[in-house]
C-alpha positions in Angstrom: 88.1 123.7 60.6 85.2 126.1 60.8 81.8 124.8 62.0 80.2 125.5 58.7 82.8 123.5 56.8 82.4 120.7 59.2 78.6 120.7 58.9 78.9 120.7 55.1 81.4 117.8 55.1 79.0 115.8 57.5 76.1 116.4 55.1 78.3 115.3 52.1 79.3 112.1 53.9 75.8 111.2 55.0 74.4 111.9 51.5 77.1 109.8 49.9 76.1 107.0 52.1 72.5 107.3 50.9 70.9 109.3 53.7 69.2 112.6 53.8 71.1 115.4 55.6 70.2 119.0 56.0 71.2 122.1 58.0 68.4 122.9 60.5 67.3 125.2 63.2 69.0 128.3 64.5 71.9 128.2 62.1 69.5 128.5 59.1 67.6 131.3 60.8 70.9 133.2 61.4 72.2 132.7 57.9 68.9 134.1 56.5 69.3 137.1 58.8 72.9 137.7 57.7 74.3 136.7 61.1 77.1 134.3 61.8 75.6 131.3 63.5 77.0 130.4 66.9 76.7 126.7 66.1 75.4 124.4 63.4 73.0 121.5 63.6 72.5 118.7 61.0 69.3 116.7 60.8 69.4 113.3 59.0 67.5 110.2 58.2 70.4 108.1 59.4 70.0 106.5 62.8 72.6 107.3 65.6 74.2 103.9 65.0 74.6 104.7 61.3 76.0 108.1 62.1 78.6 106.6 64.4 79.5 104.1 61.7 80.4 107.1 59.4 81.9 109.1 62.3 83.4 106.6 64.7 84.9 109.4 66.9 81.4 110.9 67.4 80.1 111.3 70.9 76.7 110.3 71.9 75.3 113.3 73.8 71.6 112.5 73.7 71.2 108.8 73.3 67.5 109.0 74.0 67.1 111.8 71.4 69.3 110.4 68.7 72.0 113.1 68.9 75.6 112.6 68.0 78.3 115.3 68.5 80.9 115.3 65.7 84.1 117.3 66.3 87.1 118.2 64.1 89.9 120.7 64.6 88.1 122.6 67.4 84.8 122.8 65.5 81.7 120.8 66.6 78.4 120.0 65.1 75.4 118.1 66.5 73.9 115.5 64.2 70.3 114.5 65.1 68.1 111.8 63.5 64.8 113.0 62.2 62.3 112.3 65.0 58.9 113.0 66.4 58.4 113.3 70.2 55.6 111.5 71.9 54.2 112.8 75.2 55.8 115.2 77.7 54.6 114.0 81.1 57.1 116.1 83.0 56.8 119.2 80.9 60.5 119.0 80.0 61.4 115.8 78.1 59.5 113.6 75.7 58.3 110.4 77.1 59.2 108.6 74.0 61.2 109.4 70.8 60.2 107.9 67.5 62.5 108.3 64.5 60.8 110.0 61.6 61.2 109.4 57.9 61.1 113.0 56.7 62.4 116.5 57.7 58.9 117.8 57.7 57.9 115.5 60.5 61.1 116.5 62.4 60.3 120.2 62.0 56.8 119.9 63.4 58.1 119.0 66.8 60.3 122.1 67.1 59.5 125.3 69.1 59.1 128.4 66.8 58.6 128.8 63.1 61.8 130.9 62.7 63.7 127.9 64.2 61.9 125.4 62.0 63.7 126.1 58.7 65.7 123.6 56.9 68.5 124.3 54.3 70.3 122.2 51.7 74.0 122.7 52.5 75.2 122.6 48.9 72.9 125.0 47.1 71.2 127.0 49.9 67.7 125.9 49.0 65.3 126.5 51.9 62.7 123.9 52.9 60.0 125.8 54.8 57.2 123.7 56.2 56.0 126.1 58.8 56.1 129.6 57.1 59.2 130.5 59.1 60.5 132.7 56.3 57.3 134.8 56.4 57.7 135.3 60.2 61.3 136.2 59.8 60.3 138.9 57.3 57.5 140.1 59.6 59.6 140.0 62.8 57.4 137.5 64.6 57.9 134.8 67.2 55.2 132.2 66.5 54.9 128.8 68.0 54.8 125.9 65.5 51.3 124.4 65.5 49.3 124.9 68.7 51.1 127.2 71.2 49.4 125.4 74.1 50.9 122.1 72.9 54.4 123.5 72.4 54.5 125.1 75.9 52.9 122.1 77.6 55.7 119.9 76.0 58.5 122.1 77.3 57.8 125.0 79.7 61.2 126.5 79.0 60.0 127.5 75.6 58.1 130.3 77.2 61.4 131.9 78.3 63.0 131.1 74.9 60.1 133.0 73.2 60.9 136.1 75.3 64.6 135.8 74.7 64.3 135.4 70.9 61.8 138.3 70.8 64.2 140.5 72.7 67.4 139.5 70.9 65.9 140.1 67.4 63.6 142.9 68.3 60.5 140.9 67.2 56.9 140.7 68.4 55.5 137.6 70.0 52.5 136.5 67.9 49.2 137.1 69.9 48.2 133.4 70.3 51.7 132.5 71.3 51.7 135.5 73.8 48.4 134.5 75.2 49.6 130.9 75.7 52.6 132.1 77.6 50.4 134.0 80.0 48.1 131.0 80.3 51.0 128.7 81.2 53.2 131.1 83.0 52.9 129.5 86.4 54.0 126.2 85.0 57.5 127.7 84.5 58.3 126.5 88.0 58.4 122.9 86.7 61.6 123.7 84.8 64.9 123.0 86.5 66.6 126.0 88.2 69.7 125.4 86.1 67.8 125.7 82.8 66.0 128.9 84.0 69.3 130.3 85.2 71.0 129.7 81.8 68.1 131.2 79.9 68.0 134.3 82.1 71.8 134.7 81.7 71.5 134.6 77.9 68.7 137.1 78.2 70.9 139.4 80.2 74.0 139.1 78.0 72.7 139.1 74.4 72.4 142.9 74.2 68.6 143.4 74.8 68.3 142.8 78.5 65.9 145.7 79.1 63.5 144.6 76.4 63.8 141.0 77.7 62.8 141.9 81.2 60.0 144.2 80.1 58.7 141.2 78.1 59.1 138.9 81.1 57.0 141.3 83.0 54.3 141.6 80.4 54.1 137.9 79.9 53.6 137.4 83.7 56.8 135.3 84.0 58.8 137.8 86.0 56.7 137.7 89.2 57.0 133.9 89.2 60.7 133.5 88.3 62.1 136.6 90.1 59.4 138.0 92.4 62.2 140.0 94.1 62.8 141.9 90.9 59.1 142.4 90.2 58.8 144.0 93.7 60.9 146.9 92.4 57.9 148.3 90.5 56.4 151.4 92.1 59.1 151.8 94.7 59.8 155.5 94.6 63.3 157.0 95.0 64.6 160.4 96.1 64.3 162.6 93.0 67.4 164.6 93.8 69.4 161.4 93.3 67.1 159.4 91.0 65.2 161.8 88.7 64.6 158.8 86.4 61.9 157.4 88.6 61.3 154.2 90.7 63.7 151.3 91.4 62.2 149.3 88.5 62.8 152.1 86.0 66.3 152.6 87.3 67.1 148.9 86.9 65.7 148.8 83.4 67.8 151.8 82.4 70.9 149.9 83.7 69.9 146.7 81.9 69.6 148.8 78.7 73.2 149.6 79.0 74.4 146.0 79.1 76.2 145.3 75.8 76.0 142.0 73.9 78.7 139.6 75.1 79.1 141.2 78.6 80.1 139.0 81.5 77.3 137.0 83.2 78.5 138.1 86.7 78.5 141.8 85.8 75.0 141.5 84.2 73.6 139.7 87.3 75.3 142.2 89.5 73.5 145.0 87.6 70.2 143.2 87.9 70.5 142.6 91.7 72.4 145.7 92.9 69.3 147.4 94.3 67.3 144.3 95.1 67.3 145.2 98.8 65.5 148.6 98.2 61.8 147.5 98.2 62.2 145.9 101.6 64.0 148.9 103.1 61.9 151.7 101.7 61.0 154.6 104.1 59.1 157.6 102.8 60.1 161.2 103.4 57.3 161.5 105.9 58.7 158.6 107.9 62.3 159.9 107.8 61.5 163.6 108.2 63.7 164.6 105.2 63.7 162.4 102.1 63.1 158.8 100.9 65.7 156.5 102.3 66.7 152.9 102.0 68.8 152.4 105.1 70.5 149.0 105.1 69.5 148.1 101.6 72.9 146.7 100.8 72.9 144.2 103.6 69.3 143.2 102.9 70.1 143.0 99.2 73.0 140.6 100.0 70.7 138.3 101.8 68.0 138.4 99.1 70.7 138.0 96.4 72.2 135.0 98.1 68.7 133.4 98.2 68.1 134.1 94.5 71.5 132.8 93.4 71.2 129.7 95.6 67.7 129.1 94.2 69.1 129.2 90.7 72.0 127.0 91.5 74.8 129.4 90.6 78.4 128.2 91.2 80.2 129.4 94.3 82.6 131.5 92.2 79.9 133.3 90.3 77.8 133.8 93.5 80.8 135.3 95.3 81.5 137.8 92.5 77.8 138.8 92.0 77.3 139.3 95.8 80.6 141.3 95.9 79.1 143.7 93.2 76.0 144.1 95.3 78.0 144.6 98.5 80.4 147.3 97.3 78.3 149.3 94.8 77.6 152.0 97.3 81.2 152.5 98.4 82.0 154.6 95.3 80.3 157.6 96.9 83.0 157.6 99.6 86.1 157.2 97.4 87.1 160.9 97.7 87.2 160.6 101.5 88.8 157.2 101.8 92.2 156.8 103.4 94.8 155.8 100.8 95.0 152.3 102.2 91.3 151.8 102.0 91.2 153.1 98.4 94.0 150.7 97.4 92.2 147.7 99.0 89.0 148.8 97.2 90.5 148.8 93.7 92.2 145.5 94.5 88.8 143.7 94.7 88.7 140.7 92.3 87.5 141.7 88.8 87.3 145.4 89.9 86.6 146.4 86.3 83.1 145.0 86.8 82.6 147.1 90.0 83.7 150.2 88.0 81.5 149.4 85.1 78.5 148.8 87.3 79.1 152.1 89.1 79.3 154.0 85.8 76.0 152.4 84.6 74.5 153.3 88.0 75.4 157.0 87.6 74.4 157.2 83.9 71.0 155.7 84.8 70.3 158.2 87.6 72.0 161.5 88.5 74.7 161.2 85.7 77.4 162.5 88.1 80.6 160.7 87.1 83.0 162.4 89.6 83.6 159.3 91.7 84.0 157.1 88.6 86.5 159.6 87.1 88.3 159.8 90.5 88.8 156.1 90.6 89.8 155.6 87.0 92.3 158.4 87.3 93.7 156.8 90.5 94.1 153.5 88.7 95.7 155.1 85.6 98.2 157.1 87.6 99.1 154.7 90.3 101.6 151.9 89.5 100.4 148.4 90.1 103.3 147.8 92.5 102.1 150.7 94.6 98.5 149.4 94.7 99.7 145.8 95.5 103.1 146.3 97.1 105.2 143.4 98.3 105.0 142.7 102.1 107.7 144.5 104.1 107.6 141.9 106.9 106.3 138.4 107.2 104.9 136.3 110.0 108.4 134.7 110.4 109.9 138.2 110.8 107.4 139.0 113.6 108.2 135.8 115.4 111.9 136.5 114.9 111.4 139.8 116.9 110.4 137.7 119.9 106.6 137.9 119.6 104.8 134.6 120.5 102.5 132.9 117.9 98.9 134.0 118.2 96.5 136.8 117.2 99.1 139.4 117.9 101.0 138.3 114.8 98.0 139.0 112.5 97.4 142.4 114.2 101.0 143.4 113.6 101.0 142.3 110.0 97.7 144.2 109.4 99.0 147.3 111.0 102.2 147.2 108.9 100.2 146.7 105.7 97.9 149.6 106.6 100.9 151.9 107.2 102.6 150.7 104.0 99.5 151.3 101.9 99.1 154.8 103.4 102.7 155.6 102.3 104.1 155.8 105.8 106.5 152.8 105.4 108.8 152.1 102.4 111.4 149.6 103.6 111.7 146.5 105.7 113.9 148.4 108.2 111.2 151.1 108.6 108.6 148.4 109.1 110.6 146.6 111.8 111.1 149.9 113.6 107.4 150.6 113.3 106.6 147.2 114.9 109.1 147.6 117.7 108.1 151.1 118.5 104.3 150.6 118.3 103.8 147.0 119.6 106.7 146.6 122.0 105.6 149.6 123.9 102.0 148.2 124.1 103.3 144.8 125.2 105.3 146.5 128.0 102.3 148.5 129.1 100.1 145.4 129.2 102.8 143.6 131.2 103.0 146.4 133.8 99.2 146.4 134.0 99.0 142.7 134.7 101.7 143.0 137.4 99.7 145.6 139.2 96.6 143.4 139.2 
């Protein structure tokens, strides 16, 4: 069952039981914009207990807010009781929720006018208590009621205003914009996880550059990600970066992130040059050109701090830091030994490394030779050559008479290196290689110890 069909059936059931039930929020906005809503929400006069009586398989997902999740055949819809929120002492959650009797009261507690529209599910009639349709036509993000109140209630709304403005290409209404600047420092009261998730959406909805320019102009960037704000004004060598400073280069790369791209790739793009501000050395200092010696290592340390601060998972952290760590290696691919190149393209999710490098080039010198070299190598090299089966195992090495210890690992590494370089093609050749290379060394070490 599609989510819209489920939402309609929920509204039908609630209305048949004598309750009001309406589509509300983002789904109404998206339908009016001709977009397919990502999800559907229903607002109703029924209490959670009454909703559960009609939908006994419903799940209480926000008991204190009166929200019930109803699911069917893979579709899911949140059903929320009309309510008004009282007090926001922590700047995140209402101190008390009071059930309301009308959709108008419910709408007045919401964040922005374009998200405060209500629709009758059966005939498409729009109930607009906040002039949201006018703001949709004007392309405007406007807080419902007093912006100061809306942002005091929930500080994350400041980030949501930026994200909606970027996603839809809208302007932020001037009083709403001024209120964001006024309350910008209060964004630190929001949990790191909520900030992370909002920034990830900003990066992956197809308007990352606009979003980060807005974060900067709203004074939020320097508070949430001061390490990114530090990129502004950091010059780069014009022969490699004719586009300008590190901030400009990063914005150009963000501009290339398509809607729906992976979160790890997007964060890798954002953070790949985060070590440059701290490692900048002018042409006068170096004697030839601007340099950023060690910026990858410094970037890894800074990136690790940012990802830890925002509570990223270990898996996502590992991939994002890998993108930062390896982004400069593409300049050496033409000179790499075959074994090194094979190991390079075997990195987990290498397609993200390749995509980041391509964006990096297109946002600077536009030289795609290394990119084309690697893509051609991947295209023409069979997977079994890039990831060949081991010719010998640890048991094989022990069977040749070597004792357990570090020597076994060194032997296996040497065999793999020779195999990846195309020097070994069979188990017999590998065993001969081990005996001829390591047996001789063992004998030489033995003789040396006897002399001593």
